[in-house]
N, C-alpha and C positions, 0 to 999 in steps of 0.2 A: 600484685604477688606477695606473701610474706618472704621474705630474705632468709629463709630457713634451709642451710646447705647439708641436713642431714649427719653432720659431724659431730662427734664429744670429743673436748680436748682435756689435758690433763698434763703435769708435769710427770715423769717417769721418777725421781728420785722421791716427789712426794705420795706417791702411792707406796714406793718402799719403805718410806717413814711410818705410814700411819699402818702397814701390814706387821710391820717390825712390833709398833707399840700394842697392835690387837694379839699377837702373839703372847707377848711378855704380862701386859698387863689386864688388855680386855677393853670394851667397847667402854666405859665410862671416861678412862684417860685420853680416849682418843676424840673424845665428845669435846673433851675440854680445850684440845689444843686447835679445833676444830673451829672454838668460838674467833680463835685468832688472827686463821685464815678466812671465813665468813666475811669478818669486820675488814680484810685489805679489799677483797672483792665489792661490799657495800660501800666503800670509799670510791672507789676506781671503775665499777663497769657501769659507766654515765650510760649508754643505750638502755642497757636491758632494766637499769634504776628508772629510769622515762619511761620504758613499757609498763612495767609492775603497778608503778606509782599512777598512771591512767587508768589500771586495770581496776584497783582498790579502791582509788576516789572515784570513777566516773562511773564502771560498773555495779560496785558494790555500795559507792553512798559512805565508803569510810572517811571520817575527817583527817585532816593534812596530817597530824602527828601522826596519828594512826595508820596510815597509809606507809608512812615512811619506817615505823616499827616492823612493820610486817612485810617490807622489802628484805630487812634483815632475816626476821626469821623463816621468809621463805628461802634464802640461801640456806641457812643454815639447817633447814630440814632436806635441802637437795645434798647436802654435804652428807648427812644422815643416813640418806638413802644408797649412797654410795660405800658408806663404810657398812652399813648393813648387808646389802650386796655381798662384799668380800667376805664380813664373818658365815654367812649362809652358805656361799659357795665353797668355802675353806674348810668347812665343817669346824669351823674356831669354836670353844666350848661358850655358850652363851645362855643368857637368861630370858632370851625371845619368848615372848606369849604369843597366841593366835586365835582368833574364834572368827568361828565359818558360818556366813548367812547366804544360802542356795546352794552349799557343796552338794544335796540331792539334787539339782537340775544337772549337775555335771555328769554325775553318773547316770540319770535317767539319759545323758545325749551319748554315753559311751554304749550304753545296753539298747542303743537304737541301731547300731551295728551300721551308722551312716557313715559316719566322720563327725565333724562337727567342726563349725567358726568359731572363735573367743575373742572377740574385740573388744579393745579397750584402750586407753588416751592417757596421754603425759600427766597423769594423775595418780600422787600418790607412787609406790614401788613395784614398775610391774617386774622387775626381775625376782622380787620376792612371792609376787603371783606365780612364776612361773617356776620357782622352786617348791611351792606348795602341793602343783597341780599333779606331782608326783603320786600324791595320794589317792588317784582314781585309776591308778594299774594299765597305763595305757601310752603310747607314746605319745610324745609333745613337741609339736616342732612348733618355732618361735621364728617371724618373720623379720626382718630388718635392713636399714640401710646398711651397709657398710662402712659405717662413718669414722670409724676408733680407727687412729694411727697404727700400722701393722706391728710396729715394733712394741708400742703399748697393750696390742693385743698380746702381742706374742708373750710379754712378761705377765699379765694379768693371767692369762692361760697357766703359765708356770708355778703361780702360785695358789692358784685357786682350784687348777684340775678341774677333771672334764665336765662339760656342764649336764645338767640332768635333761635337758632338752636339746633337740636336733636343731641349728640353726640353717635356716633356708635366709640367702641374703637376696636382696632384690638386686638386679642386674638388668643394664640396659636390653639385652638380647631375649628379655622376658623368660629366660629358661626357669626362673623362681616360679611360672604358673604352673610349669609341668611338675616341678617337684612337689608344688601343693597340692594339684591332680593327686597326684601318686599316692602322699601322705592321707587323702579323702578316701580314696579308694581301699587303704588298709585298714580303714575304721579309726585314723586316728585324729587328734585333734591339731588344729592348726590356730596359732595367736598371732593376731596382729594390731597394731594402733589402728586406728582410722581417723584421726583428727590433725595428722602433718602429710605434706606432702611435697616433692619436688618439683623443680619447674618442669613443664610441658605437660603434666599428669593432669588427666580429667578431672573436673571438681566440678560440685555444686553450692550453690549459694544458698544457705539454709540459716534461720533465724536461730541466733543463739545469744543469751543473755540480751536482747530487745535490740541487738543490729544483726543483718546480714554479714558472714562470715563463710571463707571458703572451706568444703572439705571434699576430701578425694572421696571419687565413687567408685572407686577401684576395690574396696574391701567387698560391698554391697553387690556388685556386678559380679565377683566371684562368688559368694553364697545363694545368688540367686543362676548363676551358669551352673553350677555345680549341685543343687538342691537339697542342702546340706541345713540340719538346723544349727540356729544360732544361738549365742548367750554373752553377753554385755557384764564383763570382769573388772574388777578393783580392789585390790589392796593399797588402804589407807592405814598411817600411823597413828596413833589415838592417843598414845605416850611414850616414852623414850624407849621403853622393852616391850610394845605392843601393837599388834597388827589385826587388823579386822578386814577381812576377806568377804568380797560380794560376789553375787552373782546372781544375774535375773533369771528369769523362767524361760526354760528353751522355747524358740517359734520356730517353726518351719515356715516361713514365709511363700506362699501360691498362690492361684485361684485370681490373679489378676493379669494385667498386661505388664510386661516386665520394667517400662520402667516404672508404673505405680508401685510395682513392686520393689523395686529398689530404692524409692523416694519414701515409699512406708517405712523402711527399715532405716535409711538413714535420719528420718525423723526420729522415729524411736532412741536410736543410739545417741544423737544429738542431746533429746530431753533427758537421758538418764546422765548423759555428760555434766550436763548445765548443773542437774541434781547435786550431783559428786562436788563440783567446782565451787558451787555454792555453798556447800555443806563443809567443804574443808579450803577455802584459796588461798591457802596458804603453802596447800601441795600441788599447788598445779603448775606443773616447769615449763612455763611458757616465757621464752625471752626473746621472741620477735613478733613483730605488728600482725597478730592474728586477724583482725578485721579489715586491714589495710586491702 
Protein backbone atom coordinates (compact mmCIF):
# COMPACT_ATOMS: atom_id res chain seq x y z
CA UNK A 1 0.00 0.00 0.00
CA UNK A 2 1.56 3.37 -1.00
CA UNK A 3 2.05 5.48 2.08
CA UNK A 4 0.46 8.63 0.71
CA UNK A 5 -1.63 10.53 3.23
CA UNK A 6 -3.41 13.01 0.97
CA UNK A 7 -1.74 15.97 2.66
CA UNK A 8 0.33 18.90 1.51
CA UNK A 9 2.51 20.79 3.95
CA UNK A 10 4.29 24.11 3.96
CA UNK A 11 5.10 26.83 6.51
CA UNK A 12 2.64 29.72 6.55
CA UNK A 13 5.51 32.21 6.83
CA UNK A 14 7.07 30.80 3.66
CA UNK A 15 3.90 31.43 1.66
CA UNK A 16 3.69 34.97 3.04
CA UNK A 17 7.28 35.73 2.00
CA UNK A 18 6.80 34.42 -1.51
CA UNK A 19 3.51 36.25 -2.03
CA UNK A 20 5.12 39.50 -0.90
CA UNK A 21 7.99 39.00 -3.39
CA UNK A 22 5.57 38.14 -6.19
CA UNK A 23 3.51 41.25 -5.65
CA UNK A 24 6.49 43.61 -5.44
CA UNK A 25 8.99 42.17 -7.92
CA UNK A 26 7.34 39.36 -9.88
CA UNK A 27 8.02 35.74 -10.68
CA UNK A 28 11.76 35.71 -11.46
CA UNK A 29 12.97 36.97 -8.05
CA UNK A 30 10.69 34.40 -6.41
CA UNK A 31 12.27 31.68 -8.55
CA UNK A 32 15.71 32.86 -7.43
CA UNK A 33 14.80 32.50 -3.76
CA UNK A 34 13.28 29.12 -4.58
CA UNK A 35 16.71 27.85 -5.71
CA UNK A 36 17.97 28.15 -2.13
CA UNK A 37 14.92 26.53 -0.56
CA UNK A 38 15.00 23.72 -3.10
CA UNK A 39 18.62 22.97 -2.20
CA UNK A 40 17.61 22.55 1.46
CA UNK A 41 14.93 20.02 0.52
CA UNK A 42 17.39 18.33 -1.82
CA UNK A 43 19.86 17.84 1.04
CA UNK A 44 17.46 16.64 3.72
CA UNK A 45 14.48 14.93 2.05
CA UNK A 46 16.08 11.52 2.30
CA UNK A 47 12.98 9.39 1.73
CA UNK A 48 11.67 11.22 -1.33
CA UNK A 49 15.24 11.50 -2.67
CA UNK A 50 15.49 7.72 -2.67
CA UNK A 51 12.11 7.31 -4.34
CA UNK A 52 12.91 9.79 -7.10
CA UNK A 53 16.42 8.39 -7.59
CA UNK A 54 15.04 4.89 -8.17
CA UNK A 55 12.49 6.29 -10.61
CA UNK A 56 15.09 8.11 -12.72
CA UNK A 57 17.72 5.37 -12.44
CA UNK A 58 15.67 2.19 -12.70
CA UNK A 59 12.56 3.17 -14.64
CA UNK A 60 14.11 5.65 -17.06
CA UNK A 61 17.67 4.34 -17.17
CA UNK A 62 19.35 7.64 -16.32
CA UNK A 63 22.95 7.59 -15.19
CA UNK A 64 23.84 8.11 -11.53
CA UNK A 65 24.75 11.78 -11.73
CA UNK A 66 21.92 12.67 -14.08
CA UNK A 67 19.48 11.00 -11.69
CA UNK A 68 20.83 13.09 -8.81
CA UNK A 69 20.63 16.32 -10.85
CA UNK A 70 17.07 15.57 -11.85
CA UNK A 71 15.99 15.08 -8.25
CA UNK A 72 16.95 18.71 -7.63
CA UNK A 73 15.29 19.73 -10.89
CA UNK A 74 12.09 17.95 -9.86
CA UNK A 75 11.95 19.77 -6.49
CA UNK A 76 12.69 23.10 -8.16
CA UNK A 77 9.92 22.67 -10.72
CA UNK A 78 7.50 21.55 -8.01
CA UNK A 79 8.22 24.78 -6.14
CA UNK A 80 7.62 26.72 -9.35
CA UNK A 81 4.21 25.10 -9.77
CA UNK A 82 3.22 26.40 -6.32
CA UNK A 83 4.46 29.90 -7.17
CA UNK A 84 2.73 29.84 -10.55
CA UNK A 85 -0.52 28.70 -8.94
CA UNK A 86 -0.45 31.65 -6.53
CA UNK A 87 0.31 34.09 -9.36
CA UNK A 88 -2.53 32.89 -11.57
CA UNK A 89 -5.09 32.54 -8.77
CA UNK A 90 -4.21 35.96 -7.34
CA UNK A 91 -4.31 37.74 -10.71
CA UNK A 92 -0.79 39.03 -10.10
CA UNK A 93 0.56 40.61 -13.33
CA UNK A 94 2.67 38.03 -15.16
CA UNK A 95 4.07 37.06 -18.57
CA UNK A 96 2.88 33.45 -18.64
CA UNK A 97 1.93 32.11 -22.05
CA UNK A 98 -0.08 29.00 -22.91
CA UNK A 99 -0.90 26.86 -25.87
CA UNK A 100 -3.68 24.32 -26.07
CA UNK A 101 -3.85 20.92 -27.70
CA UNK A 102 -7.32 19.42 -27.68
CA UNK A 103 -9.31 22.35 -26.37
CA UNK A 104 -11.84 21.65 -29.12
CA UNK A 105 -12.51 18.26 -27.56
CA UNK A 106 -13.58 19.89 -24.32
CA UNK A 107 -15.86 22.32 -26.12
CA UNK A 108 -17.32 19.25 -27.83
CA UNK A 109 -17.83 17.66 -24.39
CA UNK A 110 -19.70 20.72 -23.12
CA UNK A 111 -21.85 20.71 -26.25
CA UNK A 112 -22.92 17.11 -25.63
CA UNK A 113 -25.05 18.35 -22.70
CA UNK A 114 -24.22 15.28 -20.60
CA UNK A 115 -21.66 16.68 -18.20
CA UNK A 116 -18.15 15.29 -18.39
CA UNK A 117 -15.29 13.81 -16.41
CA UNK A 118 -11.75 15.16 -16.82
CA UNK A 119 -9.09 12.85 -15.42
CA UNK A 120 -5.53 13.90 -14.69
CA UNK A 121 -2.50 12.86 -12.64
CA UNK A 122 0.13 14.47 -10.42
CA UNK A 123 2.11 15.44 -13.51
CA UNK A 124 2.62 19.08 -14.38
CA UNK A 125 0.48 21.77 -12.81
CA UNK A 126 -3.14 20.80 -12.32
CA UNK A 127 -4.04 24.12 -10.66
CA UNK A 128 -2.97 25.90 -13.85
CA UNK A 129 -5.03 23.48 -15.93
CA UNK A 130 -8.08 24.02 -13.75
CA UNK A 131 -7.73 27.78 -14.07
CA UNK A 132 -7.47 27.62 -17.85
CA UNK A 133 -10.66 25.58 -18.11
CA UNK A 134 -12.71 28.72 -17.43
CA UNK A 135 -12.39 29.24 -21.20
CA UNK A 136 -15.06 26.55 -21.61
CA UNK A 137 -17.88 28.75 -20.27
CA UNK A 138 -19.23 26.11 -17.97
CA UNK A 139 -18.85 25.43 -14.28
CA UNK A 140 -15.79 23.41 -13.31
CA UNK A 141 -15.78 21.14 -10.23
CA UNK A 142 -12.48 19.89 -8.86
CA UNK A 143 -12.52 16.79 -6.65
CA UNK A 144 -9.71 16.66 -4.11
CA UNK A 145 -8.64 15.36 -0.73
CA UNK A 146 -9.00 17.94 2.02
CA UNK A 147 -5.36 17.50 2.90
CA UNK A 148 -4.09 21.03 3.47
CA UNK A 149 -3.91 22.27 7.03
CA UNK A 150 -6.99 24.42 7.73
CA UNK A 151 -5.06 27.48 8.85
CA UNK A 152 -2.90 27.43 5.73
CA UNK A 153 -5.95 26.99 3.50
CA UNK A 154 -7.60 30.03 5.06
CA UNK A 155 -4.44 32.09 4.64
CA UNK A 156 -4.10 31.16 0.96
CA UNK A 157 -7.77 31.92 0.38
CA UNK A 158 -7.30 35.37 1.92
CA UNK A 159 -4.52 36.27 -0.53
CA UNK A 160 -5.60 34.43 -3.66
CA UNK A 161 -9.31 35.09 -3.54
CA UNK A 162 -12.04 32.79 -4.69
CA UNK A 163 -11.11 29.91 -6.96
CA UNK A 164 -12.48 29.78 -10.48
CA UNK A 165 -13.70 26.25 -9.77
CA UNK A 166 -15.99 24.69 -7.22
CA UNK A 167 -14.17 22.33 -4.86
CA UNK A 168 -15.72 18.97 -4.01
CA UNK A 169 -13.95 17.50 -0.99
CA UNK A 170 -13.62 13.72 -0.74
CA UNK A 171 -15.18 12.58 2.54
CA UNK A 172 -15.52 9.28 4.35
CA UNK A 173 -19.33 9.47 4.28
CA UNK A 174 -19.23 9.43 0.45
CA UNK A 175 -21.27 12.65 0.28
CA UNK A 176 -18.91 13.80 -2.47
CA UNK A 177 -20.45 11.19 -4.79
CA UNK A 178 -23.81 12.96 -4.59
CA UNK A 179 -22.14 16.31 -5.28
CA UNK A 180 -20.41 14.84 -8.33
CA UNK A 181 -23.68 13.42 -9.65
CA UNK A 182 -25.45 16.73 -9.09
CA UNK A 183 -22.73 18.58 -11.01
CA UNK A 184 -22.87 16.13 -13.91
CA UNK A 185 -26.67 16.34 -14.03
CA UNK A 186 -26.26 20.11 -14.52
CA UNK A 187 -23.96 19.55 -17.51
CA UNK A 188 -20.95 20.71 -15.51
CA UNK A 189 -17.45 19.28 -15.79
CA UNK A 190 -15.85 17.34 -12.95
CA UNK A 191 -12.06 17.15 -12.72
CA UNK A 192 -10.16 14.68 -10.56
CA UNK A 193 -6.85 12.91 -10.21
CA UNK A 194 -6.86 9.21 -11.04
CA UNK A 195 -3.36 8.19 -9.96
CA UNK A 196 -3.43 8.19 -6.15
CA UNK A 197 -5.51 6.67 -3.41
CA UNK A 198 -5.91 6.52 0.33
CA UNK A 199 -5.91 3.38 2.43
CA UNK A 200 -9.11 1.36 2.07
CA UNK A 201 -9.91 2.58 -1.45
CA UNK A 202 -10.58 -0.11 -4.06
CA UNK A 203 -7.69 -0.41 -6.52
CA UNK A 204 -6.63 -2.36 -9.59
CA UNK A 205 -3.05 -3.27 -10.51
CA UNK A 206 -2.06 -2.13 -14.01
CA UNK A 207 1.21 -2.30 -15.89
CA UNK A 208 2.85 1.13 -15.62
CA UNK A 209 6.41 1.63 -16.84
CA UNK A 210 6.96 -2.12 -17.13
CA UNK A 211 5.83 -2.97 -13.62
CA UNK A 212 2.49 -3.46 -11.93
CA UNK A 213 1.25 -0.47 -9.93
CA UNK A 214 -2.04 0.10 -8.13
CA UNK A 215 -4.51 2.71 -9.35
CA UNK A 216 -7.82 3.73 -7.79
CA UNK A 217 -10.78 2.34 -9.68
CA UNK A 218 -13.23 4.92 -8.30
CA UNK A 219 -12.93 7.58 -11.06
CA UNK A 220 -13.58 4.98 -13.74
CA UNK A 221 -16.51 3.49 -11.86
CA UNK A 222 -18.06 6.96 -11.69
CA UNK A 223 -17.66 7.54 -15.42
CA UNK A 224 -19.24 4.17 -16.16
CA UNK A 225 -22.05 4.52 -13.62
CA UNK A 226 -23.10 8.01 -14.71
CA UNK A 227 -22.48 7.33 -18.44
CA UNK A 228 -20.62 10.59 -19.04
CA UNK A 229 -17.95 11.42 -21.63
CA UNK A 230 -14.33 11.31 -20.50
CA UNK A 231 -11.13 13.14 -21.46
CA UNK A 232 -7.63 12.96 -19.97
CA UNK A 233 -6.03 16.37 -19.38
CA UNK A 234 -2.58 17.65 -18.38
CA UNK A 235 -0.81 21.02 -18.14
CA UNK A 236 2.96 20.71 -18.52
CA UNK A 237 5.55 23.44 -18.10
CA UNK A 238 7.76 23.77 -21.18
CA UNK A 239 9.79 26.81 -20.12
CA UNK A 240 9.88 29.17 -17.17
CA UNK A 241 6.90 31.17 -18.40
CA UNK A 242 5.15 28.82 -20.82
CA UNK A 243 2.62 26.02 -20.25
CA UNK A 244 1.27 23.45 -22.69
CA UNK A 245 -2.26 22.17 -22.07
CA UNK A 246 -3.25 18.74 -23.42
CA UNK A 247 -6.70 17.14 -23.68
CA UNK A 248 -7.39 13.78 -25.33
CA UNK A 249 -10.34 13.15 -27.66
CA UNK A 250 -13.62 12.68 -25.81
CA UNK A 251 -14.73 9.09 -25.32
CA UNK A 252 -18.01 7.67 -24.09
CA UNK A 253 -17.11 4.22 -22.81
CA UNK A 254 -19.99 1.78 -23.20
CA UNK A 255 -21.17 -1.35 -24.97
CA UNK A 256 -19.33 -3.88 -22.84
CA UNK A 257 -19.69 -5.60 -19.49
CA UNK A 258 -19.10 -2.96 -16.80
CA UNK A 259 -15.83 -4.40 -15.45
CA UNK A 260 -14.45 -4.53 -18.99
CA UNK A 261 -15.52 -0.92 -19.62
CA UNK A 262 -13.84 0.29 -16.42
CA UNK A 263 -10.68 -1.68 -17.16
CA UNK A 264 -10.49 -0.30 -20.70
CA UNK A 265 -10.87 3.23 -19.36
CA UNK A 266 -8.19 2.66 -16.75
CA UNK A 267 -5.80 1.14 -19.29
CA UNK A 268 -6.28 4.13 -21.60
CA UNK A 269 -5.64 6.56 -18.75
CA UNK A 270 -2.50 4.76 -17.58
CA UNK A 271 -1.14 4.67 -21.14
CA UNK A 272 -1.65 8.44 -21.47
CA UNK A 273 -0.16 9.07 -18.03
CA UNK A 274 2.91 7.00 -18.90
CA UNK A 275 3.38 8.96 -22.13
CA UNK A 276 3.37 12.25 -20.22
CA UNK A 277 5.57 10.89 -17.41
CA UNK A 278 8.18 9.76 -19.95
CA UNK A 279 7.91 13.03 -21.87
CA UNK A 280 8.41 15.16 -18.74
CA UNK A 281 9.64 12.87 -15.91
CA UNK A 282 10.96 15.91 -14.04
CA UNK A 283 7.34 17.03 -13.64
CA UNK A 284 5.97 13.85 -12.12
CA UNK A 285 5.63 14.93 -8.49
CA UNK A 286 5.52 11.52 -6.87
CA UNK A 287 7.19 11.19 -3.47
CA UNK A 288 5.99 7.81 -2.27
CA UNK A 289 6.59 4.20 -3.32
CA UNK A 290 4.30 4.07 -6.32
CA UNK A 291 5.05 0.48 -7.28
CA UNK A 292 5.13 -0.94 -3.74
